N, C-alpha and C positions, 0 to 999 in steps of 0.2 A: 782114902775110901778103901773101902773092907775089897771089893772086886773093882780094882782102878781100870779106867779106859785101858793103860798101858801098862796094865801089872801085868808084869812078863813069867811072873813065879812060876805058870801054872801050864808054860809051854813044853815042849817035848824037848828034847838032846839036841844041838847043832849036829849029832852026828848021826840022827836018825835020820834015812833015807826017804823016807815015806811025803807023803804030798802033808805039807803039815795043813793041818785045821784051822782056821778061818776065827778068830775072836770077836764076834759081835759087841760095839759098846756105843751107849747112848753118851754125847758130851753138850753140854749144858754152856754157851757164850751168854750167861746171868750180865745183862747192858741194861747201863743208866742210860737218860733220855740223852743226857750230855756225851754217849759215845764209850764211856769208861765200862773196862769188862773187869769180871771179877777171877783171877789166877789166885793157885794155891800151889805151894812150894809142900813135894811129896818129904817126907820126915825121913832122919836119918836109919839107915835100918832097914828099907822096906826098894824094891828093885826102883834104881832111877834114882834112889834118895837123895835131894838134893836141888834137885832139878823140877821147874816150875809146869803148872799145867792148867787146864779148862778142868771141871769139875763136871765128873761123867762115872759110868762104870758098867760093868759087863751085863749085855742083855740074859737076863735068866732063861731055862727054859719056855716055852707056854708064855711068855711077855716081848707085847711090842714095846721098839726100842722110843719109843713116845711115854710108854708106862713107866720103862726103864727108868726115863729121864726124870719123870717126878719121884722115883722110888729113890733113885740115888742120890738127887738134891737135898732129901728131906733127910736121911740115914748122914747126907756128909756135910750138911751145910745148914741142918732146923728151919729150910725155908719148904714151903708151900706154892709152887708152882701155879700160876694161875691166867696165863697168857703166854703161851710160845709158838713158835715156826717151825717146821722143819726147815733147812736150810743146802745145807751141803753135806756129801757122801763121799767120803774116799777111804782107800784103803791103805796102805802104809804097812812095808816089811822090815821090820827091825833084824837087824843082822845080832848075832853071838858077839858078846860083850866078854871078856877075861879080865882080870887083873894081872897084875906083873909076874905071878908064879906062872900064870899058864892056866889057873885056875877059873873054872865056867862061871862068870858072876851073873848075868842073865842071857837065858837060853834066845835062840831065832825065835822069832814067831810074827807072825800076820796078825793085822788089825785093819775091820771095817768099823769104821766111824763115821755116826749119824753126827750131825752136827745141827742143833737145836739153837733157835734166838729167842730166849727167853727174857720175856719184855716186860712180865709183873709177876709179882711175886708176892708173898703173905711173911714179914718176921727179917727179922736182920740176920743176914749169913754172918756163923759161927764157924771153927773150925773144928768140927766136933769128932775128928779123928787126929786130934793132935796137929795138924797142918797147920800153918802161918798163911793169911788171907792177906792179899792188896788189890786194889784196886788199879786200875791203871788203862794209859792212853796204850790202843795198839801199834802207834807211831812211834812212840817215843816211850818204850819199857824204861823200868827204872830197877828191873830183878829182873832174874838170871841163874844160869841157861834155862830154856825153854826145851821140854822134852822133843825130840825130832820130827815125831807127826803133827805136833801141832803148831810149829813155827811159820809153814807157807799157810793159817789161819788168819795170820796178824797182816798178810797181805792184803787179804779177801775183806778183812773190817776194815781196816785203811780206804775200804771205797765207800761212801756214802750213799744212802739207799735213793733220793733226789739226786737225777740225773740229769742238765738241762742241756737241750743242744740250741745250739744257737739259729737267732731267725733276722738276721738282716733285712734277707731282700723283701723281708712282709713289711719291718717293721721301720725301717731306716738307721742311719748309723747311731743318730743324737739321742730318738728314743730307746732304738736298743739299749744301746751305752747308761743312760739313767737307770734300765729296766733292771738289768743284770748288777750297777751299784744296789739299787734296792734289794734285789734277791740276796746279793753276798750281804749286806748286812742284815736280811735277815735269815742266814744262816746256812745259804747254799754253799756246797763246797765240791763241787764236780758238776765240768762243761766240757762240752763237746763243740769244737770251732768246725762248722759243716755249711760251707758256706761253696755249694759246686761252683756258682752262676761267676765267682770273682776270677780274678787271673793270677797267676802264681804269687806274684808281687803285692797286688791289692793284698791278697789271702794274708802273707807272712807282716802287709802292714794292721791290717784288723786282728790279726793275732794275738800281737807285741799289744794295742789294747785291752784286750781282754786279758791276757797274762799279766799283765800291769794292772786292773784291777782287783787278779783275783790274789796277788801276791800275799799282803799286808792280812790277807784274813786264812791264807795255806791252805786255800783250795787249788782242787785238781784241776788241769787245763787239758786234755786231748785234742791231739790236732787230728781231723778225718782225712785218711787215706794217704799221707805226706810222711814218711818214714825220715823222711832227709829237713824237713821245714819243721818236722816237731823235736828235732835234736840241735837245730842251728837256734833251735829257739828255746831252747833247756824246758820243756812244755813237762810235764808228766808222765804223757803218754802217747799212743798212736790208736785210732781208731780203724779199722780194715773193714770193708765191702765184704758180703759173701764173696763175689769172684774173684777178691785178690789172697782172702783167706785160704780158698780149695788151692789156691794155685802154691800158696807159701810151703815152702820144706823143712825151714826152722823158724823158730821165734827171731825176731829183729833182738838183737842186745843194748842193754842201756837203758830202756823205756819198759813201760808199762804197757798192753798191748791187749783192747779187746777187736772184738768182733760183730760184725753184721751176722746172726742167722734167723734161717728160715723154716729149717727140717731137719732131722734126725742126723742127715748124713754129714749136713755143714755141723753141728753138733759136736758129734764126732770129731771130727777131725781137728776144730780146738782145742779138744781135749785132748787130744793127741798130741798138742803144738804145748800144751803146760800155759797157754793166755792166761791172762789175769782174770778175764772177765767176760762176758757175752753177751749179745742184744736178742731178744726173739721175738719176731714180730711178723704179721701185724697180730697182736691182739683181739684189737678190735678195729669196726672203721674208720679211713683217716682221710684226714685229706690230702696229706701226702702221695698217695699210693690208693687211689679211689675204686681202683678196681680190683685190688689185688681182695682176695678171698680171707674172711678174717680169720683165725684159730679158734676162739673162746679161749675162756676158760680153763673149762676139762682139757681140750688138745694140746695147753698149754702146759698144766700141769701132767699130763702123760709124757711131752717129749721130756721133760728134765726131771720127771722119778729117779731117783739115786745118780741123780747131775752133782760131777765135782766141782763144778767152777761157779762163781755167783753168776746170778741170771738177772736181768734186766729189761721185766715186761716191758715192751715198743709198740706202736701204733691205736691210737686214741686214747693215750693217755692224760686222766685229768690228777691234779693232789689228790681228791677224796679217794684215789684207785691206790693208793699204795698200803692199805691193810688187806684188801682182798687181793692185791698181788704179793704178798707174803702170807698168807693163807695158804694160796696154792704154788707154792713154790718158789717165789722167785725172789731174790735180795732186794728188789727195788723196783721203780719204776722209771723211764727215760720220756723226755719229753720236747716238744717242740714250738709247743702256743700255751697250753695251758700256764706253766711256770713264769713266763711273762705276762699275762696278765690279757692273751688273746685268745680268744674264743675262737 
């Protein structure tokens, strides 16, 4: 790309003691329905040549990130973006790089990256700037290395847009496990085991059933509230309550970690801990918390504007709300009832 999202050639010298200017860029996650994403290899001779990246480029003066996205993807790939969603915003500080002789190769630079999910486009992507292109599974890359600022994005992309919360208490085990099997066969890839009425031992036994059913589909299973159970069962991760989140000083190691958030303070703390995702609720009226005042979509959007972690909208969600949630900045939606066919 002529003005790469991560092109360091225009940055000032590493010896410059002034506050570095932040370069803003738009980055497109061009994503097929099956989750495969488009990566490009930076040509040899450019800064970070040989590294792989998501397509995008610098936001020009008097241009919005969304306008920059459309322009850059047309110039770089020859595609016309027809449907996209604002996703994550992350700031990354590149350190200066030197060759073996001590010559400055790429100066230090701070970039603010506005990531967008590109869901629909016209035309077939072509490397118009002599870059090699490759469709990749974010969890199983066959190319590399990735540009440092892009690497954390792969973890976020491994999270499915539909997040199901178990509903054993209302459905009973036989019906629930059957509905879970059907949902997995229909593409469900992310489940949270949340059954506060169960004893610890019964929770372990139930979670084992869920993990066993999910394993052949490579679906992720998160355990609500208990880090030790999650580790014991080799679950994908743990989901923490807002109270537990605010008590947390360091992110637990060895697991993906998500948390429930309801306000700006909780979102800020989750970000400071570099969690893998959050839920934000309640967006709409919900049976689980009938007395809670819903945020509504506008407040939801205001709370996560410019946020760096994937956010799942929670509270009264229906499967049909996914597109609306993404329009308002969500990574996806979390549900306890509609996903299982329970109204």
